[in-house]
C-alpha positions as CSV (number, residue, x, y, z in Angstrom):
1,M,75.6,12.6,-3.9
2,L,74.4,13.0,-0.3
3,R,76.9,12.0,2.3
4,H,75.8,9.8,5.2
5,E,77.6,8.3,8.2
6,V,79.1,4.9,7.8
7,Q,77.3,2.2,9.9
8,P,79.6,-0.8,10.1
9,G,77.1,-2.9,12.1
10,K,74.6,-2.8,9.2
11,L,77.5,-3.7,6.8
12,I,78.4,-6.8,8.8
13,A,74.7,-7.8,9.2
14,G,74.1,-7.4,5.5
15,S,77.3,-9.3,4.6
16,V,76.4,-12.3,6.8
17,L,72.9,-12.5,5.5
18,I,74.2,-12.3,1.9
19,L,76.7,-15.1,2.7
20,T,73.9,-17.2,4.0
21,G,71.8,-16.6,0.9
22,V,74.8,-17.5,-1.3
23,L,75.4,-20.7,0.6
24,Y,71.8,-21.8,0.1
25,A,71.7,-20.6,-3.5
26,G,74.7,-22.8,-4.2
27,D,72.9,-25.7,-2.5
28,A,69.8,-25.1,-4.5
29,G,71.8,-24.9,-7.7
30,G,73.5,-28.2,-7.0
31,A,77.0,-26.7,-6.7
32,W,77.5,-28.0,-3.1
33,E,75.6,-29.5,-0.2
34,T,74.7,-27.2,2.7
35,P,73.1,-28.7,5.8
36,W,69.9,-26.9,6.9
37,F,71.3,-26.1,10.4
38,V,74.2,-24.0,9.1
39,A,72.0,-20.9,8.8
40,I,71.2,-20.8,12.6
41,P,74.7,-20.2,14.0
42,L,75.8,-18.2,11.0
43,V,72.9,-15.7,11.2
44,T,72.8,-15.6,15.0
45,G,76.5,-15.1,15.3
46,G,76.5,-12.5,12.5
47,L,73.7,-10.5,14.1
48,C,75.4,-10.7,17.5
49,L,78.6,-9.5,16.0
50,A,76.8,-6.7,14.1
51,G,75.1,-5.6,17.3
52,A,78.3,-5.4,19.2
53,V,80.0,-3.4,16.4
54,A,77.0,-1.0,16.3
55,L,77.2,-0.6,20.0
56,L,80.9,0.2,20.0
57,T,80.5,2.5,17.0
58,G,77.7,4.4,18.8
59,R,79.8,4.8,21.9
60,A,82.8,6.0,19.9
61,R,80.7,8.6,18.1
62,R,79.1,9.9,21.3
63,R,82.5,10.1,23.0
64,R,83.9,12.0,20.0
65,Q,81.0,14.4,20.0
66,G,81.1,14.9,23.7
67,G,83.6,17.8,23.5
68,R,81.7,19.5,20.7
69,T,78.7,21.1,22.2
70,G,78.5,24.0,19.8
71,A,77.7,26.5,22.7
72,D,80.3,28.9,24.0
73,P,80.7,28.3,27.7
74,A,82.0,31.9,28.3
């Protein structure tokens, strides 16, 4: 299996969108009642949180790789 870098921002965005889908699927199935306006703050807040996490992750990776240039300075 090929290895890839973990992207927590995409994980959070996907989780929030799946949660929103589950809420509305439960509403459509008659399990509970979900108001239509619940999706707006849930998706907006989740995407903002995912963006902030992705920004912090990118900065941490750049900072960690800053010392590893691969070239010998001598």
